[in-house]
C-alpha positions as CSV (number, residue, x, y, z in Angstrom):
1,M,3.2,-14.6,-17.5
2,I,0.5,-17.4,-16.9
3,I,-3.0,-16.8,-17.9
4,S,-6.0,-18.6,-16.0
5,N,-9.0,-16.8,-17.3
6,I,-9.8,-13.6,-19.2
7,F,-12.6,-11.2,-18.0
8,Y,-13.9,-7.8,-19.3
9,S,-14.9,-4.9,-17.1
10,S,-18.1,-3.1,-18.0
11,S,-16.1,-0.1,-19.1
12,F,-14.2,-2.2,-21.5
13,L,-17.4,-3.7,-22.9
14,K,-18.8,-0.2,-23.3
15,E,-15.7,1.1,-25.1
16,A,-15.5,-2.0,-27.4
17,K,-19.2,-1.4,-28.5
18,K,-17.9,2.0,-29.9
19,L,-15.2,0.4,-32.1
20,S,-15.4,-0.7,-35.7
21,V,-15.9,-4.3,-36.5
22,E,-12.4,-4.3,-38.1
23,I,-10.7,-3.3,-34.9
24,L,-12.6,-5.8,-32.9
25,D,-11.8,-8.5,-35.3
26,I,-8.0,-7.6,-34.9
27,F,-8.6,-7.5,-31.1
28,S,-10.0,-11.0,-31.2
29,K,-7.0,-12.2,-33.1
30,K,-4.6,-10.6,-30.6
31,E,-6.5,-12.1,-27.7
32,K,-6.1,-15.5,-29.0
33,I,-2.2,-14.8,-29.4
34,F,-2.3,-13.4,-25.9
35,R,-3.9,-16.6,-24.5
36,L,-1.3,-18.9,-26.1
37,N,1.7,-16.7,-25.7
38,P,1.3,-13.5,-23.8
39,L,5.0,-12.6,-24.5
40,H,4.5,-12.7,-28.4
41,P,6.4,-9.8,-29.9
42,S,3.4,-8.7,-31.9
43,L,1.4,-7.7,-28.8
44,R,4.1,-5.2,-27.6
45,L,3.2,-6.2,-24.1
46,H,4.3,-3.7,-21.4
47,Q,3.6,-2.5,-18.0
48,L,2.4,1.1,-17.6
49,H,4.4,3.5,-15.5
50,G,3.7,6.0,-12.7
51,E,0.2,6.0,-11.2
52,L,-0.8,3.3,-13.6
53,D,1.9,0.8,-13.0
54,F,-0.6,-1.8,-11.8
55,L,-1.9,-2.0,-15.3
56,W,-0.6,-3.6,-18.5
57,S,-1.0,-2.8,-22.2
58,I,-1.0,-4.9,-25.4
59,S,-1.1,-3.4,-29.0
60,I,-4.1,-4.0,-31.2
61,N,-2.6,-2.2,-34.1
62,K,-0.6,1.0,-34.6
63,N,-3.2,3.2,-33.0
64,Y,-5.2,0.9,-30.6
65,R,-4.5,-0.5,-27.2
66,A,-6.1,-2.9,-24.8
67,I,-5.3,-2.1,-21.1
68,F,-5.6,-5.0,-18.5
69,K,-5.0,-5.7,-14.9
70,R,-3.3,-8.9,-13.8
71,Q,-4.8,-10.7,-10.9
72,K,-2.8,-12.7,-8.4
73,N,-4.5,-15.9,-9.4
74,G,-3.4,-15.5,-12.9
75,D,-6.7,-14.0,-14.3
76,I,-6.7,-11.2,-16.6
77,L,-9.3,-8.2,-16.4
78,F,-9.4,-6.2,-19.5
79,V,-10.3,-2.6,-18.3
80,S,-10.1,-0.4,-21.3
81,I,-9.7,-0.4,-25.1
82,G,-9.3,2.3,-27.7
83,K,-6.8,4.7,-29.1
84,H,-3.6,5.7,-27.3
85,D,-5.2,8.6,-25.4
86,I,-7.3,5.9,-23.3
87,Y,-4.6,6.3,-20.9
88,K,-5.8,9.6,-19.8
89,N,-9.2,8.2,-18.8
90,L,-7.8,5.5,-16.4
């Protein structure tokens, strides 16, 4: 997976504002790893299944995930961030 640019949807930014500084700091570190090596094992990168199979997920920690959509040009659009139940709101 090659990453050109990373963008954030308005819903992602709204959800991120509700998170603790600690979780946002961890996400920032994970995003740096993602930019350098999207297949790094600590990210636990995986494609979602079923109706959400056009989305991908990385783990921020045991309880939090960041969901993104891959664009054909290599851009990444983060669309959601939160606990595991964020999948229900996509």
